[in-house]
Structure formats: C-alpha cells, structure tokens
C-alpha positions as CSV (number, residue, x, y, z in Angstrom):
1,M,-7.7,44.5,45.6
2,V,-7.6,47.5,47.9
3,S,-4.7,49.9,47.5
4,A,-4.0,52.5,50.2
5,S,-2.1,55.7,50.4
6,N,-1.0,58.1,53.1
7,Q,-2.9,61.3,53.6
8,G,-1.4,63.0,56.6
9,D,-1.4,60.4,59.4
10,R,-4.5,58.7,58.2
11,I,-4.6,55.8,55.7
12,V,-7.4,55.9,53.2
13,T,-8.3,53.7,50.2
14,K,-8.5,54.9,46.6
15,Q,-12.3,54.9,47.0
16,G,-12.0,57.6,49.6
17,Q,-13.1,55.4,52.4
18,G,-11.5,55.3,55.8
19,P,-9.7,52.3,57.2
20,R,-11.7,49.1,56.8
21,R,-13.6,47.5,59.6
22,V,-12.2,44.2,60.9
23,V,-14.2,41.4,62.4
24,V,-13.5,38.1,64.1
25,T,-15.1,35.1,62.4
26,G,-13.3,32.2,64.1
27,V,-11.6,31.4,67.4
28,G,-9.5,28.4,68.2
29,L,-8.2,27.7,71.7
30,V,-5.9,25.1,73.1
31,S,-5.3,25.6,76.8
32,P,-4.7,24.0,80.2
33,L,-8.5,24.1,80.6
34,G,-9.2,22.1,77.5
35,V,-8.4,21.2,73.9
36,G,-11.0,23.3,72.1
37,T,-12.6,26.7,72.2
38,E,-15.9,25.7,73.9
39,A,-14.1,23.3,76.3
40,T,-11.9,26.1,77.4
41,W,-14.7,28.6,77.7
42,T,-17.0,26.1,79.7
43,A,-14.2,25.6,82.2
44,L,-13.5,29.3,82.5
45,R,-17.2,30.0,83.2
46,A,-17.1,27.4,85.9
47,G,-14.0,28.9,87.5
48,A,-12.0,25.7,87.0
49,S,-8.2,25.5,87.5
50,G,-6.0,24.0,84.8
51,I,-2.9,24.1,87.1
52,A,-1.6,20.7,88.3
53,P,1.7,18.8,89.0
54,I,4.0,18.6,86.0
55,T,3.8,15.4,84.0
56,L,5.8,16.3,80.9
57,F,9.1,15.6,82.8
58,D,10.4,14.7,86.2
59,A,10.2,17.9,88.2
60,S,11.0,16.3,91.6
61,R,14.2,18.3,92.0
62,Y,12.6,21.7,91.1
63,S,11.5,24.4,93.4
64,T,8.3,24.7,91.3
65,R,6.8,21.4,90.4
66,F,3.5,22.4,88.8
67,A,2.3,24.2,85.7
68,G,-0.6,24.7,83.3
69,E,-0.1,21.8,81.0
70,V,-2.4,21.0,78.0
71,K,-3.9,17.7,79.0
72,G,-5.1,15.0,76.6
73,F,-3.6,16.7,73.5
74,D,-3.1,14.2,70.7
75,P,-1.2,15.9,67.8
76,L,-2.2,12.9,65.5
77,Q,-5.7,14.5,65.4
78,W,-4.3,17.3,63.3
79,L,-1.0,15.9,61.9
80,D,0.2,12.6,60.5
81,K,3.0,10.8,62.3
82,K,5.7,12.0,59.9
83,D,4.7,15.6,60.4
84,V,4.5,15.3,64.2
85,K,8.3,14.6,64.2
86,K,8.9,17.8,62.1
87,C,6.9,20.1,64.4
88,A,7.7,21.2,67.9
89,R,4.9,21.2,70.4
90,F,4.2,24.9,70.0
91,I,3.7,24.4,66.3
92,Q,1.4,21.5,66.9
93,F,-0.7,23.7,69.2
94,A,-0.8,26.4,66.6
95,L,-2.0,24.0,63.9
96,A,-4.7,22.6,66.1
97,A,-6.0,26.0,67.1
98,T,-5.9,27.2,63.5
99,D,-7.9,24.3,62.4
100,M,-10.6,25.1,65.0
101,A,-10.6,28.8,64.1
102,V,-10.7,28.3,60.3
103,T,-13.4,25.6,60.6
104,Q,-15.6,27.9,62.7
105,S,-15.1,30.8,60.3
106,G,-15.8,28.8,57.2
107,L,-12.9,30.6,55.5
108,T,-11.9,29.2,52.2
109,I,-8.5,29.9,50.7
110,A,-8.2,29.3,47.0
111,G,-7.2,30.9,43.7
112,A,-6.5,34.6,43.6
113,D,-8.0,35.0,47.1
114,A,-5.1,33.1,48.5
115,E,-2.9,36.1,47.9
116,R,-5.2,38.2,50.1
117,V,-5.1,35.9,53.1
118,G,-2.2,36.1,55.5
119,V,-0.9,34.6,58.7
120,A,0.5,36.3,61.8
121,I,1.3,33.8,64.5
122,G,4.1,34.3,67.0
123,S,5.8,32.6,70.0
124,G,7.8,34.0,72.8
125,I,10.3,31.2,72.8
126,G,9.6,28.6,70.1
127,G,10.5,25.0,70.3
128,F,12.2,24.8,73.7
129,E,11.7,21.1,74.2
130,V,13.3,20.2,70.8
131,I,16.3,22.5,71.5
132,E,16.8,20.8,74.8
133,R,16.4,17.3,73.3
134,E,18.7,17.9,70.4
135,H,21.4,19.5,72.5
136,Q,21.4,16.4,74.6
137,T,21.7,14.3,71.5
138,L,24.7,16.5,70.4
139,L,26.5,16.0,73.7
140,E,25.8,12.2,74.0
141,R,25.8,11.0,70.4
142,G,27.6,13.6,68.4
143,P,26.8,16.2,65.7
144,D,25.9,13.6,63.1
145,R,22.9,12.5,65.1
146,V,21.2,15.8,65.4
147,S,17.9,15.7,63.6
148,P,17.7,17.3,60.2
149,F,14.4,18.8,61.3
150,F,15.9,20.5,64.4
151,I,16.0,24.0,63.1
152,L,12.7,23.9,61.1
153,S,10.8,22.5,64.1
154,T,12.1,25.1,66.6
155,I,12.3,28.6,65.1
156,V,9.5,31.0,66.0
157,N,8.2,31.7,62.5
158,L,7.6,28.1,61.7
159,A,4.2,28.1,63.3
160,A,3.1,30.8,60.9
161,G,5.0,29.1,58.1
162,Q,3.4,25.7,58.7
163,V,-0.1,27.3,58.8
164,S,0.6,29.1,55.6
165,V,1.8,25.9,53.9
166,R,-1.2,23.9,55.1
167,Y,-3.8,26.3,54.1
168,G,-2.2,27.9,51.1
169,A,-2.3,31.4,52.5
170,K,-0.1,33.5,50.3
171,G,-0.6,36.9,51.8
172,P,1.5,38.6,54.5
173,N,3.2,36.1,56.7
174,S,4.9,37.2,59.9
175,A,5.9,35.9,63.4
176,V,6.3,38.5,66.1
177,A,8.3,37.5,69.2
178,T,7.6,40.1,71.9
179,A,7.7,37.8,75.0
180,C,4.4,37.7,76.8
181,T,2.9,40.4,74.5
182,T,3.4,38.3,71.4
183,G,-0.1,36.9,70.9
184,A,-1.8,40.4,71.3
185,H,0.8,42.0,69.0
186,A,0.1,39.3,66.3
187,V,-3.6,39.9,66.5
188,G,-3.0,43.7,66.4
189,D,-0.7,43.3,63.4
190,G,-3.3,41.3,61.6
191,F,-5.9,43.9,62.4
192,R,-3.7,46.7,60.9
193,M,-2.9,44.7,57.8
194,I,-6.6,44.2,57.0
195,Q,-7.6,47.7,58.1
196,H,-5.0,49.3,55.8
197,G,-5.6,47.1,52.8
198,Y,-2.6,44.7,52.8
199,A,-4.8,41.7,53.3
200,D,-8.5,40.8,53.3
201,A,-8.2,38.1,56.0
202,M,-5.6,37.1,58.5
203,I,-5.0,34.0,60.7
204,C,-3.6,35.5,63.8
205,G,-2.4,34.4,67.2
206,G,0.3,33.0,69.5
207,S,1.5,29.7,70.7
208,E,3.9,28.5,73.5
209,A,5.1,25.2,74.9
210,S,7.6,26.1,77.6
211,V,6.8,23.6,80.3
212,T,10.2,22.0,79.8
213,P,13.1,21.3,82.2
214,L,15.1,24.3,81.0
215,G,12.0,26.6,80.8
216,I,10.8,25.9,84.3
217,A,14.4,26.0,85.7
218,G,15.0,29.4,84.0
219,F,12.0,31.1,85.3
220,A,12.5,29.5,88.7
221,A,16.1,30.9,88.7
222,M,14.6,34.4,88.3
223,R,12.4,33.7,91.4
224,A,9.5,34.6,89.2
225,L,7.4,31.4,89.8
226,S,5.0,30.5,92.5
227,T,6.3,27.7,94.8
228,R,3.0,26.6,96.2
229,N,3.7,22.9,95.5
230,D,1.3,21.6,98.1
231,D,-1.7,23.3,96.4
232,P,-1.1,23.9,92.7
233,A,-4.7,24.7,91.9
234,H,-4.6,27.7,94.1
235,A,-1.1,28.9,93.2
236,S,-2.1,31.4,90.5
237,R,-3.9,34.1,92.4
238,P,-3.9,37.5,90.7
239,W,-4.2,40.5,93.1
240,D,-4.4,38.2,96.1
241,A,-2.3,39.1,99.1
242,G,-1.0,35.5,99.2
243,R,0.4,35.5,95.6
244,D,4.0,34.5,95.3
245,G,4.7,34.4,91.6
246,F,3.2,33.3,88.3
247,V,2.5,29.8,86.9
248,V,3.8,28.8,83.5
249,G,1.1,27.6,81.1
250,E,1.2,26.3,77.6
251,G,-1.2,26.3,74.6
252,A,-2.3,28.5,71.7
253,G,-4.9,31.0,70.7
254,V,-5.7,31.7,67.0
255,L,-8.3,34.1,65.6
256,V,-9.5,34.5,62.0
257,L,-9.9,38.2,61.2
258,E,-11.6,39.5,58.1
259,A,-12.5,42.7,56.5
260,R,-16.1,43.2,57.6
261,D,-17.5,43.7,54.0
262,R,-15.8,40.4,52.9
263,A,-17.2,38.5,55.8
264,V,-20.7,39.9,55.3
265,A,-20.6,39.2,51.6
266,R,-19.8,35.5,52.1
267,G,-22.4,35.2,54.9
268,A,-20.0,34.5,57.7
269,A,-21.1,34.5,61.3
270,I,-19.4,37.5,62.9
271,L,-18.4,36.9,66.5
272,A,-17.0,40.3,67.3
273,E,-15.3,43.4,65.8
274,I,-11.8,44.7,66.7
275,V,-12.2,48.5,67.1
276,G,-9.0,49.6,68.8
277,Y,-5.3,48.7,69.2
278,G,-2.6,50.3,71.2
279,M,1.1,49.7,71.7
280,S,3.6,51.3,74.2
281,A,6.9,50.7,76.0
282,D,7.7,51.2,79.7
283,A,11.3,52.2,78.9
284,H,11.9,51.4,82.6
285,H,13.3,47.9,83.4
286,P,13.7,44.6,81.5
287,T,11.3,42.7,83.9
288,A,9.6,45.2,86.3
289,P,7.0,47.8,85.4
290,P,7.1,51.3,87.0
291,D,5.1,51.3,90.2
292,D,2.4,53.6,88.7
293,G,2.0,51.4,85.6
294,D,2.7,54.4,83.3
295,G,3.3,52.2,80.2
296,V,0.1,50.3,80.9
297,R,-1.8,53.6,81.3
298,R,-0.5,54.9,78.0
299,V,-1.3,51.7,76.0
300,M,-4.9,51.7,77.2
301,L,-5.3,55.3,76.3
302,A,-3.8,54.6,72.9
303,A,-6.3,51.8,72.3
304,L,-9.2,54.0,73.4
305,A,-8.1,56.8,71.1
306,D,-7.7,54.4,68.2
307,A,-11.3,53.2,68.9
308,D,-12.6,56.7,69.4
309,L,-14.1,55.6,72.7
310,A,-14.4,57.1,76.2
311,P,-13.3,55.0,79.1
312,D,-16.8,54.6,80.5
313,Q,-17.9,52.8,77.3
314,I,-15.8,49.7,78.2
315,G,-17.8,47.0,80.1
316,Y,-15.2,44.4,80.8
317,L,-11.4,44.3,80.9
318,N,-9.5,41.0,80.6
319,A,-6.3,42.0,82.5
320,H,-2.8,40.8,82.0
321,A,-2.3,40.3,85.8
322,T,-0.1,37.3,86.2
323,S,-0.1,36.8,90.0
324,T,3.2,38.7,90.6
325,P,3.2,41.4,93.3
326,L,4.7,44.2,91.2
327,G,2.9,43.5,87.9
328,D,-0.6,43.2,89.4
329,R,-0.2,46.3,91.5
330,A,1.1,48.4,88.5
331,E,-1.8,47.3,86.3
332,A,-4.4,48.0,88.9
333,S,-3.0,51.5,89.4
334,A,-3.0,52.2,85.7
335,I,-6.6,51.0,85.4
336,A,-7.7,53.2,88.2
337,R,-6.1,56.2,86.6
338,V,-7.4,55.6,83.1
339,F,-11.0,54.8,84.1
340,G,-11.5,57.2,86.9
341,D,-14.9,57.0,88.5
342,H,-15.9,54.3,86.0
343,A,-13.2,52.0,87.4
344,R,-15.5,51.0,90.3
345,R,-18.2,49.9,87.8
346,L,-15.9,48.3,85.3
347,L,-15.6,44.5,85.6
348,V,-11.9,43.5,85.6
349,S,-10.6,39.9,85.8
350,S,-7.5,37.9,85.1
351,T,-8.2,34.5,83.7
352,K,-4.5,33.5,84.4
353,G,-5.8,32.3,87.8
354,M,-7.3,29.4,85.8
355,T,-4.9,29.0,82.8
356,G,-1.6,30.1,84.2
357,H,0.5,32.3,82.0
358,L,0.9,31.1,78.4
359,L,3.7,33.6,77.8
360,G,3.7,34.2,74.0
361,G,0.4,32.5,73.7
362,A,-1.3,34.5,76.4
363,G,-2.4,37.6,74.5
364,A,-4.1,35.6,71.7
365,L,-5.8,33.2,74.2
366,E,-7.1,36.1,76.1
367,A,-8.3,37.9,73.0
368,G,-10.2,34.8,72.1
369,I,-11.6,34.7,75.7
370,T,-12.7,38.3,75.3
371,V,-14.6,37.5,72.1
372,L,-16.4,34.8,74.0
373,A,-17.1,37.1,77.0
374,L,-18.7,39.5,74.5
375,R,-20.7,36.8,72.8
376,D,-22.2,35.5,76.1
377,Q,-22.2,38.8,78.0
378,M,-20.3,37.1,80.8
379,A,-17.1,38.2,82.6
380,P,-15.0,35.2,83.7
381,A,-13.7,35.2,87.3
382,T,-10.4,36.0,88.9
383,I,-10.2,32.7,90.9
384,N,-8.3,32.2,94.2
385,L,-8.9,35.9,95.1
386,E,-9.4,35.5,98.9
387,T,-7.7,38.7,100.2
388,P,-7.5,41.4,97.6
389,D,-4.3,43.3,97.7
390,D,-3.3,46.4,95.7
391,G,-6.6,46.1,93.7
392,Q,-7.4,49.8,93.9
393,G,-10.9,49.0,94.9
394,L,-11.6,47.5,91.4
395,N,-14.4,45.0,90.8
396,L,-12.1,42.0,90.2
397,V,-14.9,39.5,89.6
398,P,-13.7,37.3,92.5
399,N,-14.1,33.6,92.3
400,A,-17.3,33.4,90.2
401,A,-18.2,34.6,86.7
402,A,-20.5,37.5,86.5
403,P,-23.1,38.6,83.8
404,V,-22.4,42.0,82.3
405,A,-24.3,44.0,79.7
406,M,-21.6,45.4,77.4
407,R,-20.8,46.4,73.9
408,Y,-17.1,46.9,74.3
409,A,-14.4,44.9,76.1
410,M,-10.7,45.4,76.4
411,T,-7.8,43.0,76.9
412,N,-4.2,43.9,78.1
413,S,-0.9,42.1,77.4
414,F,2.6,43.1,78.7
415,G,6.0,41.5,78.2
416,F,9.6,41.4,79.3
417,G,11.5,44.3,78.0
418,G,8.6,46.6,78.9
419,T,6.5,46.0,75.7
420,N,2.7,46.5,76.0
421,A,-0.4,45.9,73.9
422,C,-4.1,46.6,74.3
423,L,-7.0,45.4,72.1
424,I,-10.6,46.7,72.2
425,L,-13.3,44.5,70.8
426,S,-17.0,45.1,70.4
427,T,-20.2,43.0,69.9
428,P,-21.1,42.7,66.2
429,T,-23.0,45.7,64.8
430,D,-24.4,46.8,61.5
C-alpha cells in the first residue's frame, strides 16, 4: 500500500517518489453509434451519424423529434431479468460499458487487492425515465403502487454503487454530478486517486439516459436543441454556420485506470497514459460561456501545466463543441489563444456531430475516443461541417477522419454552471 504526505503543494510517497504514473488498460463504450468500443470507433472513423428520429417515446408533439439513441441495446446481455427492473437505463449502460472495459483490461479484483480498486462513475441527471414513470404511477395509482426500487434505480451514485457491488471493488467509490463535465471529472478524479496513492486502480466514467419525454421537453423549453426534424442526421453540426442547437444523446463511457507499475507487473496491455488534468470555472453565467472562452482557456492551460507540456506538443484535440452558436465560438476562441501559431497545425474535431451530446456521459465517451485516436493515430472528423463559422481558422477535420502522427492528445468537457475539465493523454511510453 502506498501512503502519501504533503510536501508544499506536491504530493510524494514515503519512498520519495513523485506522483505515480497512471495508464488506461480498458475502454468500454456504449453510444448512439454502437454497443461496443470497436463498433463505436469503426462508425466514428467512417464519419457515420447516430442521430435519428426518437423511438423511445412518442415525440410527435415535440419541437425536436430526434436524438442520439443507443440502438439495439439489450440489457439482458449484462443483467438478469430481475436486476433489469432494479436498474435505470443509465445504470444498465454503465454496467455494460464497465464489463467491456474490465474484460479488455484483464483486471482482477479479489482478496486484499479489492481494497485498492475503486469506482468513480457519474451521471448528470440519473434515472430520468424511472422518475417520470413512477411519478405517473403515483398520480394514477397512488403512493402504495410506487416501486420499492424507485429510489435505488434513479439516484446518480447507483451506477458506481452497482459496479462496485458487481465487481467487489472496495476502494474509493464516488459519483460526481457536474452536468456535461461529469464524465471527464470522474476520469480526472480517478486519475488523481491513483496518482496520489489512494487507489491502485479505478473504474471511471459517466453514463446518461435522458432521451425521455421530460428530458427532451426540458431542453427544448430552453431553446437549446436543434429543430432540424426533416434531416436529423445533419442536425448536429459543430462550428457550422447552419447550426441551431445541440442534439441529446445517450450512452456511457468507462475507462479502467491503473498505476503504471501495477499494470506493467501484471502484463496488461497499456492503451494510453493520462498525463494531465485541469479544472476551472467560468464564474460567468449558468448556461452561457464568456465570448472569449476564458474559463476554457484557463482549463487547457491548467492541464498543460499539470502535464508539463508546451501547447505545440499536442497533436489532436477532441473538442467539447456541441453545435451551439455561443459554445462553439467561445471554445474556438480559447483554442486559438492557448495554441497560438500551433493552432493552425493542431487537428481539432468534435465527435458530437456523430454521437450527439451525451451530457454526463460525454466526457468519458470522448476520453475513450481520444484513447482510440492515439492508438490508431487517427483524428475522427467533425461531420456536417459545410460552412465553417467562428472556427478561428482552425483545422476542424471537416467530414472525413484524418491520420495524424502524435504523442499527446487533449479532450475538453464543459457543463452548465460554468464548470470545465480538460484531460491530456499520451501514447504508451517506457
């Protein structure tokens, strides 16, 4: 067991070593592009769209009638029938993605090691569809007919809790809920816990299932959603002059993180290394960033400082850009300021054109995508980018994936309330 102590503002172990290196050994993705990591990545490389008319409920009366639904998801592949009833859809997604990530990593959790393996999986909203269903039951059938599993299937921390129970992970267990930054914060929290000696391995990520009547109605009431109902596949269009709002997506991303020395000792295949993590707040407005993207600028600089990297060492940036006029513009402005002359060479794309916006699941999904981009030295495209607008002259990888020789890649996530996160990953090194 590693114990740590503070020396100034740097945490060191008793052995006098610096913070431990943290690697990724497993990635699990459930997305509108596919149920599975490679299925999602293959569709991303092909520039496919996962956006289509809503089938989960009758959306005929809604101003927005499409979303990024997870198609063909059968929870019985991962849970028995009894447990399906106890787990809201976001928990089901999290369990499926975790199974994929843990299987790929070869992580075993047993004996004393179980106390050194933790879980950090969050959600922006939690079990929305169960809340809606049980509220209707209350109104129509009375309080005695509300499900005894209602609370335990809806609250945000039950994704992390169910994963912990299933795998016997007895280490740190947490569930951040920071809106659309949730998944990135969960991965960053897991990174810090291992880096500073509180755990040796962490199962980290985010999950969301907000394609529900109230979820879509709520975002539509904010006038935040695209209304391109005649052409859903082209509705999510980051940085394009024709963008008119974001598209709600659902799914989950889960990463297995480990202390590098532990992963090497057990012969695990290392997919990537996390080398930097930054956090910031806009302190500006609950939903709108400042025009110059100052909070975004500061969070990227914080991650670069944490990784001890210069901006021109980053080869690819998976942007948060959601297809909203204000958000896309602010992020592009911040990127141009942080990267200076390198901004014209840096490949920047938003995969939300293909997946929609997974809200609390987005940051973890996109961290997983960034791992795969490093693995294959390939930057996925920003699809539907026909007339770039407010792109600051950046290389936004329009409409087709592009090869890129890179060692380091960055991924951004921002959320309502002005909360920001940035992760930097690298290819595996000795």
